[in-house]
N, C-alpha and C positions, 0 to 999 in steps of 0.2 A: 576209261572204265576197265580196270583190270584187276580189282581186288575186292574181296567181300566188304559189304557195307556201303559201296558206292551206289547211289540211286539217281534216278531222273524222273521228272514228272512229265505227264503227257495227257492227251485226251483223244478218245476215239468214239465210235458210234455208241459205245456202252457207257460213256462218261469219263470223268477225270480219274486218272490212276497214278500210281507210283510203281516204278519198276526198279528192283534192286538186285545186285549180285549177292547171293546168299552164301555161295561156296565156289571154290575153284578146285575141281577134282584132278589130281595128277594123272589118273587113268580111269576109264569107264568102260566096262565090258557090256556090250549089248547082247552078244551071243558068244559062244566059245570061239567062234571064228571072226568076230567083228568087235574090235576094241579101239578106243580113241584115247589120245593123250590130251591133257589140258582142256578139260571140259568145264565150261562156265555154267553155273546154275543161276538162272534168273527167276525171280518171283514177281509177278505182276498182280497188284491188289488195287481194287477200285475204291474210290472215296466212299461210294455207296456200299456199305459192308454187306448188303443183301445180295450183291452181284458175285458171280463165280470168280475165283482167282485162277491164274495160270502159272505153272512152273515149267520152265523150258531148260533143257540141257543142250548146250551148243558147243560143238567142237571148235576150238579156236584155230587150230592148224588147218582144218578142212573147211571151215565156215559152213558146217552142216548142223541142222537141227536133228539131234539123235534121239531125243525123247521129249514128250510133252504130256503134262498132266493137267487136267481141268478139275478143279475142286469146288464143291458147293461151299456156301458161306460157313457151314459147320466143319469144314475140312475133309469131308468124305470125297474120295475120288469118283468122278462121274464119267470121265473119259481118260484113257491112257493110250498114247500112240508111241511106237518105237520104230526106228529105222531097222529094217530087217535085212538089208543087203545093199551092196553098191556094185554097179556094173561100170567098169572103166572102159572108155573107148579110145 
């Protein structure tokens, strides 16, 4: 799974879903000091269209979830989360 259009089906506690790669962003700036290369955008939509969908931005190189959006059935964002910093040890 490494290019837009690739999908997989699954099921979780909310029901059956399809998760697809919608974009591969060459770079993604979270803040002016925090940027990532090769960010995959995944969209998870449920078979039951009344369920919320989730869009996740994942850094391929760092294997980090850098942003997640939860959208109601009509497409309005109901929750937005972003990575705000990284502390390396």
